DSSP file (Angstrom, degrees, kcal/mol; ACC not computed):
  #  RESIDUE AA STRUCTURE BP1 BP2  ACC     N-H-->O    O-->H-N    N-H-->O    O-->H-N    TCO  KAPPA ALPHA  PHI   PSI    X-CA   Y-CA   Z-CA
    1    1 A X     >        0   0    0      0, 0.0     4,-2.2     0, 0.0     5,-0.2   0.000 360.0 360.0 360.0 -40.3  145.8   84.3  256.1
    2    2 A X  H  >  +     0   0    0      1,-0.2     4,-2.6     2,-0.2     5,-0.2   0.896 360.0  52.0 -65.1 -39.0  143.3   83.0  253.6
    3    3 A X  H  > S+     0   0    0      2,-0.2     4,-2.6     1,-0.2    -1,-0.2   0.919 107.5  51.6 -58.9 -43.1  142.2   80.3  255.9
    4    4 A X  H  > S+     0   0    0      2,-0.2     4,-2.6     1,-0.2    -2,-0.2   0.929 112.5  46.0 -59.3 -48.3  141.6   82.8  258.7
    5    5 A X  H  X S+     0   0    0     -4,-2.2     4,-2.6     1,-0.2    -1,-0.2   0.911 112.0  50.8 -61.0 -42.7  139.5   85.0  256.3
    6    6 A X  H  X S+     0   0    0     -4,-2.6     4,-2.6     2,-0.2    -2,-0.2   0.911 110.9  48.3 -63.7 -43.2  137.6   82.0  255.1
    7    7 A X  H  X S+     0   0    0     -4,-2.6     4,-2.8     2,-0.2     5,-0.2   0.912 110.8  52.5 -60.5 -45.6  136.8   80.9  258.8
    8    8 A X  H  X S+     0   0    0     -4,-2.6     4,-2.5     2,-0.2     5,-0.2   0.918 110.2  46.4 -58.3 -46.0  135.7   84.4  259.6
    9    9 A X  H  X S+     0   0    0     -4,-2.6     4,-2.5     2,-0.2    -2,-0.2   0.919 114.1  49.0 -66.7 -43.2  133.3   84.5  256.6
   10   10 A X  H  X S+     0   0    0     -4,-2.6     4,-2.7     2,-0.2    -2,-0.2   0.940 113.0  45.6 -60.2 -47.8  131.9   81.0  257.5
   11   11 A X  H  X S+     0   0    0     -4,-2.8     4,-2.6     2,-0.2    -1,-0.2   0.923 113.8  49.5 -62.6 -46.1  131.4   81.9  261.1
   12   12 A X  H  X S+     0   0    0     -4,-2.5     4,-2.6    -5,-0.2    -1,-0.2   0.928 113.4  47.5 -58.6 -46.9  129.8   85.3  260.3
   13   13 A X  H  X S+     0   0    0     -4,-2.5     4,-2.8    -5,-0.2    -2,-0.2   0.901 110.2  51.7 -63.5 -40.9  127.5   83.5  257.8
   14   14 A X  H  X S+     0   0    0     -4,-2.7     4,-2.5     2,-0.2    -2,-0.2   0.929 111.3  48.1 -63.1 -44.9  126.6   80.8  260.3
   15   15 A X  H  X S+     0   0    0     -4,-2.6     4,-2.7     2,-0.2    -2,-0.2   0.910 112.7  48.4 -61.5 -42.6  125.7   83.5  262.8
   16   16 A X  H  X S+     0   0    0     -4,-2.6     4,-2.3     2,-0.2    -2,-0.2   0.943 112.1  47.3 -63.0 -46.8  123.6   85.4  260.3
   17   17 A X  H  X S+     0   0    0     -4,-2.8     4,-2.2     1,-0.2    -1,-0.2   0.904 113.1  50.7 -64.7 -38.0  121.7   82.4  259.2
   18   18 A X  H  X S+     0   0    0     -4,-2.5     4,-2.3     1,-0.2    -2,-0.2   0.904 110.3  48.5 -63.5 -42.5  121.1   81.4  262.8
   19   19 A X  H  X S+     0   0    0     -4,-2.7     4,-2.3     2,-0.2    -1,-0.2   0.852 110.2  52.2 -68.9 -32.9  119.8   84.9  263.7
   20   20 A X  H  X S+     0   0    0     -4,-2.3     4,-2.1     2,-0.2    -2,-0.2   0.931 111.1  46.4 -63.0 -47.7  117.5   84.8  260.7
   21   21 A X  H  X S+     0   0    0     -4,-2.2     4,-1.4     1,-0.2    -2,-0.2   0.881 113.2  49.5 -65.5 -38.9  116.0   81.5  261.7
   22   22 A X  H  X S+     0   0    0     -4,-2.3     4,-1.6     1,-0.2    -1,-0.2   0.926 110.5  49.9 -64.0 -43.1  115.6   82.6  265.3
   23   23 A X  H  X S+     0   0    0     -4,-2.3     4,-0.7     1,-0.2    -2,-0.2   0.845 108.8  53.7 -63.6 -34.1  113.9   85.9  264.1
   24   24 A X  H  < S+     0   0    0     -4,-2.1    -1,-0.2     1,-0.2    -2,-0.2   0.828 114.5  40.8 -71.5 -28.6  111.5   83.9  261.9
   25   25 A X  H  < S+     0   0    0     -4,-1.4     4,-0.4    -5,-0.2     3,-0.3   0.702 105.9  65.7 -88.1 -19.0  110.5   81.7  264.8
   26   26 A X  H >X  +     0   0    0     -4,-1.6     4,-2.7     1,-0.2     3,-0.5   0.653  67.6  89.0 -85.9 -18.0  110.3   84.3  267.4
   27   27 A X  H 3X S+     0   0    0     -4,-0.7     4,-2.5     1,-0.3    -1,-0.2   0.846  89.9  51.9 -54.4 -38.2  107.4   86.7  266.5
   28   28 A X  H 3> S+     0   0    0     -3,-0.3     4,-2.1     2,-0.2    -1,-0.3   0.917 113.2  45.1 -58.5 -44.5  104.8   84.7  268.4
   29   29 A X  H <> S+     0   0    0     -3,-0.5     4,-3.0    -4,-0.4     5,-0.2   0.902 109.6  54.1 -67.1 -42.3  106.9   84.7  271.5
   30   30 A X  H  X S+     0   0    0     -4,-2.7     4,-2.6     2,-0.2    -2,-0.2   0.931 109.7  48.8 -57.7 -46.1  107.6   88.3  271.2
   31   31 A X  H  X S+     0   0    0     -4,-2.5     4,-2.7    -5,-0.2    -1,-0.2   0.925 112.0  48.6 -59.4 -44.2  103.9   89.1  271.0
   32   32 A X  H  X S+     0   0    0     -4,-2.1     4,-2.2     1,-0.2    -2,-0.2   0.899 113.0  47.3 -61.1 -43.3  103.3   86.9  274.0
   33   33 A X  H  X S+     0   0    0     -4,-3.0     4,-2.1     2,-0.2    -1,-0.2   0.886 112.0  50.7 -66.0 -38.4  106.1   88.5  276.0
   34   34 A X  H  X S+     0   0    0     -4,-2.6     4,-2.3    -5,-0.2    -2,-0.2   0.935 110.4  48.5 -62.7 -48.8  104.8   91.9  275.0
   35   35 A X  H  X S+     0   0    0     -4,-2.7     4,-2.4     2,-0.2    -2,-0.2   0.891 110.0  52.8 -59.6 -43.2  101.2   91.1  276.1
   36   36 A X  H  X S+     0   0    0     -4,-2.2     4,-2.6     2,-0.2    -1,-0.2   0.905 109.5  49.2 -60.8 -43.8  102.6   89.8  279.4
   37   37 A X  H  X S+     0   0    0     -4,-2.1     4,-1.9     1,-0.2    -2,-0.2   0.891 111.0  48.9 -61.5 -42.4  104.4   93.0  280.0
   38   38 A X  H  X S+     0   0    0     -4,-2.3     4,-2.7     2,-0.2     5,-0.3   0.899 112.8  48.5 -67.4 -39.6  101.4   95.1  279.2
   39   39 A X  H  X S+     0   0    0     -4,-2.4     4,-2.8     1,-0.2    -2,-0.2   0.942 111.9  48.9 -62.3 -49.0   99.3   92.9  281.6
   40   40 A X  H  < S+     0   0    0     -4,-2.6    -1,-0.2     1,-0.2    -2,-0.2   0.866 117.4  41.8 -60.0 -37.1  101.9   93.2  284.4
   41   41 A X  H  < S+     0   0    0     -4,-1.9    -2,-0.2    -5,-0.2    -1,-0.2   0.893 127.7  25.2 -78.5 -42.7  102.0   97.0  283.9
   42   42 A X  H  < S+     0   0    0     -4,-2.7     2,-1.9    -5,-0.1     3,-0.2   0.597  90.8  95.0-108.3 -14.4   98.4   97.9  283.5
   43   43 A X    ><  +     0   0    0     -4,-2.8     3,-1.3    -5,-0.3     5,-0.1  -0.559  49.9 174.1 -79.4  79.8   96.4   95.1  285.3
   44   44 A X  T 3  S+     0   0    0     -2,-1.9    -1,-0.2     1,-0.3     6,-0.1   0.864  75.2  42.6 -57.6 -44.3   96.1   97.1  288.5
   45   45 A X  T 3  S-     0   0    0     -3,-0.2    -1,-0.3     4,-0.2    -2,-0.1   0.393 103.1-130.3 -92.1   5.7   93.8   94.6  290.3
   46   46 A X    <   +     0   0    0     -3,-1.3    -2,-0.1    -7,-0.2     4,-0.1   0.827  63.7 135.4  55.8  37.7   95.8   91.6  289.0
   47   47 A X  S    S-     0   0    0      2,-0.4    -1,-0.1     0, 0.0     3,-0.1   0.384  76.1-108.1 -97.5   5.7   92.7   89.7  287.8
   48   48 A X  S    S+     0   0    0      1,-0.2     2,-0.3    -5,-0.1    -8,-0.1   0.514  91.7  70.8  84.8   2.2   94.3   88.7  284.4
   49   49 A X  S    S-     0   0    0    -10,-0.1     2,-0.7     0, 0.0    -2,-0.4  -0.991  80.4-112.4-148.7 157.8   92.3   91.1  282.3
   50   50 A X        -     0   0    0     -2,-0.3    -7,-0.1    -3,-0.1     2,-0.1  -0.793  29.4-159.7 -95.2 118.1   92.0   94.8  281.7
   51   51 A X     >  -     0   0    0     -2,-0.7     4,-2.3     1,-0.1     5,-0.3  -0.264  41.4 -85.1 -83.4-179.0   88.9   96.5  282.8
   52   52 A X  H  > S+     0   0    0      1,-0.2     4,-2.0     2,-0.2     5,-0.1   0.892 128.3  47.0 -57.1 -46.2   87.7   99.9  281.5
   53   53 A X  H  > S+     0   0    0      1,-0.2     4,-2.3     2,-0.2    -1,-0.2   0.885 112.3  50.8 -68.3 -37.3   89.8  102.1  283.8
   54   54 A X  H  > S+     0   0    0      1,-0.2     4,-1.7     2,-0.2    -1,-0.2   0.869 110.0  49.5 -70.4 -33.0   92.9  100.0  283.2
   55   55 A X  H  X S+     0   0    0     -4,-2.3     4,-2.2     2,-0.2    -1,-0.2   0.832 109.1  53.2 -67.6 -35.6   92.5  100.3  279.4
   56   56 A X  H  X S+     0   0    0     -4,-2.0     4,-2.7    -5,-0.3    -2,-0.2   0.903 108.3  49.6 -61.3 -44.0   92.0  104.0  279.8
   57   57 A X  H  X S+     0   0    0     -4,-2.3     4,-1.9     2,-0.2    -2,-0.2   0.879 111.2  49.3 -63.2 -38.6   95.3  104.2  281.7
   58   58 A X  H  X S+     0   0    0     -4,-1.7     4,-2.4     2,-0.2    -2,-0.2   0.919 111.6  49.2 -68.0 -43.2   97.0  102.2  279.0
   59   59 A X  H  X S+     0   0    0     -4,-2.2     4,-2.6     1,-0.2    -2,-0.2   0.920 111.6  49.2 -62.4 -44.3   95.6  104.5  276.3
   60   60 A X  H  X S+     0   0    0     -4,-2.7     4,-2.5     2,-0.2    -1,-0.2   0.879 110.8  49.3 -59.0 -40.6   96.7  107.6  278.2
   61   61 A X  H  X S+     0   0    0     -4,-1.9     4,-2.4     2,-0.2    -2,-0.2   0.956 113.1  48.1 -63.7 -48.9  100.2  106.3  278.7
   62   62 A X  H  X S+     0   0    0     -4,-2.4     4,-2.4     1,-0.2    -2,-0.2   0.899 112.3  48.2 -61.5 -44.4  100.3  105.4  274.9
   63   63 A X  H  X S+     0   0    0     -4,-2.6     4,-2.9     2,-0.2    -1,-0.2   0.905 110.8  50.9 -63.5 -42.8   99.0  108.9  274.0
   64   64 A X  H  X S+     0   0    0     -4,-2.5     4,-2.4     1,-0.2    -2,-0.2   0.899 110.7  49.0 -64.7 -38.3  101.5  110.6  276.3
   65   65 A X  H  X S+     0   0    0     -4,-2.4     4,-2.1     2,-0.2    -2,-0.2   0.920 112.3  48.5 -65.4 -40.6  104.4  108.6  274.7
   66   66 A X  H  X S+     0   0    0     -4,-2.4     4,-2.0     1,-0.2    -2,-0.2   0.946 112.8  48.3 -63.4 -48.2  103.3  109.5  271.2
   67   67 A X  H  X S+     0   0    0     -4,-2.9     4,-2.3     1,-0.2    -1,-0.2   0.899 110.9  49.6 -61.4 -41.0  103.0  113.1  272.1
   68   68 A X  H  < S+     0   0    0     -4,-2.4    -1,-0.2     1,-0.2    -2,-0.2   0.864 110.2  51.6 -64.5 -36.0  106.5  113.1  273.7
   69   69 A X  H  < S+     0   0    0     -4,-2.1    -1,-0.2     1,-0.2    -2,-0.2   0.866 114.3  42.9 -69.5 -36.1  108.0  111.5  270.6
   70   70 A X  H  < S+     0   0    0     -4,-2.0     2,-2.2     1,-0.2    -2,-0.2   0.806  95.5  80.4 -78.9 -32.1  106.4  114.1  268.3
   71   71 A X    ><  +     0   0    0     -4,-2.3     3,-1.4     1,-0.2    -1,-0.2  -0.488  58.7 171.6 -78.2  75.9  107.2  117.0  270.6
   72   72 A X  T 3  S+     0   0    0     -2,-2.2    -1,-0.2     1,-0.3     6,-0.1   0.808  72.9  45.9 -59.1 -37.5  110.8  117.3  269.4
   73   73 A X  T 3  S-     0   0    0      4,-0.2    -1,-0.3    -3,-0.2    -2,-0.1   0.443 102.7-129.4 -91.9   3.3  111.6  120.6  271.1
   74   74 A X    <   +     0   0    0     -3,-1.4    -2,-0.1    -6,-0.2     4,-0.1   0.697  65.6 131.9  67.6  18.3  110.0  119.5  274.4
   75   75 A X  S    S-     0   0    0      2,-0.3    -1,-0.1     1,-0.1     3,-0.1   0.508  76.4-111.8 -82.5  -1.3  107.9  122.7  274.8
   76   76 A X  S    S+     0   0    0      1,-0.3     2,-0.3    -5,-0.1    -1,-0.1   0.509  89.8  88.7  85.6   2.8  104.6  120.8  275.5
   77   77 A X  S    S-     0   0    0    -10,-0.0     2,-0.6    -6,-0.0    -2,-0.3  -0.967  72.0-130.0-133.8 151.0  103.1  121.9  272.3
   78   78 A X        -     0   0    0     -2,-0.3     2,-0.1    -3,-0.1    -7,-0.1  -0.882  20.7-153.4-100.5 118.9  103.0  120.4  268.8
   79   79 A X     >  -     0   0    0     -2,-0.6     4,-2.8     1,-0.1     5,-0.2  -0.439  33.6-104.4 -76.0 164.3  104.0  122.7  265.9
   80   80 A X  H  > S+     0   0    0      1,-0.2     4,-2.9     2,-0.2     5,-0.2   0.909 123.8  51.4 -55.3 -42.9  102.6  122.0  262.5
   81   81 A X  H  > S+     0   0    0      2,-0.2     4,-2.1     1,-0.2    -1,-0.2   0.887 111.3  46.3 -62.4 -40.9  106.0  120.7  261.5
   82   82 A X  H  > S+     0   0    0      2,-0.2     4,-2.8     1,-0.2     5,-0.2   0.928 112.4  50.8 -64.9 -46.8  106.2  118.4  264.5
   83   83 A X  H  X S+     0   0    0     -4,-2.8     4,-2.5     1,-0.2    -2,-0.2   0.935 112.7  46.2 -57.5 -49.7  102.7  117.1  263.9
   84   84 A X  H  X S+     0   0    0     -4,-2.9     4,-2.4     1,-0.2    -1,-0.2   0.898 112.9  49.3 -64.8 -39.6  103.4  116.4  260.2
   85   85 A X  H  X S+     0   0    0     -4,-2.1     4,-2.4    -5,-0.2    -1,-0.2   0.940 112.3  48.5 -63.6 -43.5  106.7  114.7  261.0
   86   86 A X  H  X S+     0   0    0     -4,-2.8     4,-2.7     1,-0.2    -2,-0.2   0.907 111.9  48.6 -66.2 -42.4  105.0  112.6  263.6
   87   87 A X  H  X S+     0   0    0     -4,-2.5     4,-2.6     2,-0.2    -1,-0.2   0.917 111.1  50.9 -61.7 -42.8  102.1  111.6  261.3
   88   88 A X  H  X S+     0   0    0     -4,-2.4     4,-2.2     2,-0.2    -2,-0.2   0.922 111.3  47.5 -62.6 -41.6  104.5  110.7  258.6
   89   89 A X  H  X S+     0   0    0     -4,-2.4     4,-2.3     2,-0.2    -2,-0.2   0.925 112.5  49.6 -64.6 -43.6  106.5  108.5  261.0
   90   90 A X  H  X S+     0   0    0     -4,-2.7     4,-2.5     1,-0.2    -1,-0.2   0.914 110.0  51.7 -58.3 -42.5  103.4  106.8  262.3
   91   91 A X  H  X S+     0   0    0     -4,-2.6     4,-2.1     1,-0.2    -1,-0.2   0.888 110.7  47.0 -63.1 -41.6  102.2  106.1  258.7
   92   92 A X  H  X S+     0   0    0     -4,-2.2     4,-1.3     2,-0.2    -1,-0.2   0.860 111.4  51.0 -70.3 -34.6  105.5  104.5  257.8
   93   93 A X  H  <>S+     0   0    0     -4,-2.3     5,-2.0     1,-0.2     4,-0.5   0.885 110.9  50.0 -67.5 -39.2  105.4  102.5  261.0
   94   94 A X  H ><5S+     0   0    0     -4,-2.5     3,-1.2     1,-0.2    -2,-0.2   0.893 107.0  53.0 -65.1 -40.8  101.9  101.3  260.2
   95   95 A X  H 3<5S+     0   0    0     -4,-2.1    -1,-0.2     1,-0.3    -2,-0.2   0.814 103.1  58.6 -67.2 -29.3  102.8  100.4  256.6
   96   96 A X  T 3<5S-     0   0    0     -4,-1.3    -1,-0.3    -5,-0.1    -2,-0.2   0.623 119.3-111.3 -74.7 -10.4  105.7   98.2  258.0
   97   97 A X  T < 5 +     0   0    0     -3,-1.2    -3,-0.2    -4,-0.5    -2,-0.1   0.546  67.5 149.0  94.3  11.1  103.1   96.2  260.0
   98   98 A X      < -     0   0    0     -5,-2.0     2,-0.4    -6,-0.2    -1,-0.3  -0.324  43.6-125.3 -75.8 160.1  104.3   97.5  263.3
   99   99 A X        -     0   0    0     -2,-0.1     2,-0.3     2,-0.0    -1,-0.1  -0.842  19.1-127.7-102.4 140.2  102.2   98.0  266.3
  100  100 A X              0   0    0     -2,-0.4   -38,-0.1     1,-0.1   -10,-0.0  -0.599 360.0 360.0 -85.3 148.1  102.0  101.3  268.2
  101  101 A X              0   0    0     -2,-0.3   -36,-0.1   -39,-0.1    -1,-0.1   0.414 360.0 360.0-100.7 360.0  102.5  101.4  271.9
C-alpha cells in the first residue's frame, strides 16, 4: 500500500514538474500561435498583414466581446455596477500581464 502511494506521489510530481517546464518554454510559441490565428481570422485579403479596415474589424470584434463580457444580464446596456465590475476585471487582467482580445 505504501509503495503504491509513493509511486502515485512520484508520478504526480513528475507530471507537475514536466508541465511547469513545458509552460516555461511555451509562451513564445503561444504568442506565435495567437498571432497566426488573428491573421487567419482578420486578414481578409490574405496578404500577410492587416490593413486599416482589417484592423478596424479586429478592434470592433474585441470591443463587442468586451461589452458582452461586461453586460452580465444581456440587456444590451451596461449598468454602473456592470461597468465597474468589468473595469475591475480588466485592471486585474492587465496587472497580471495578460493581453486583452
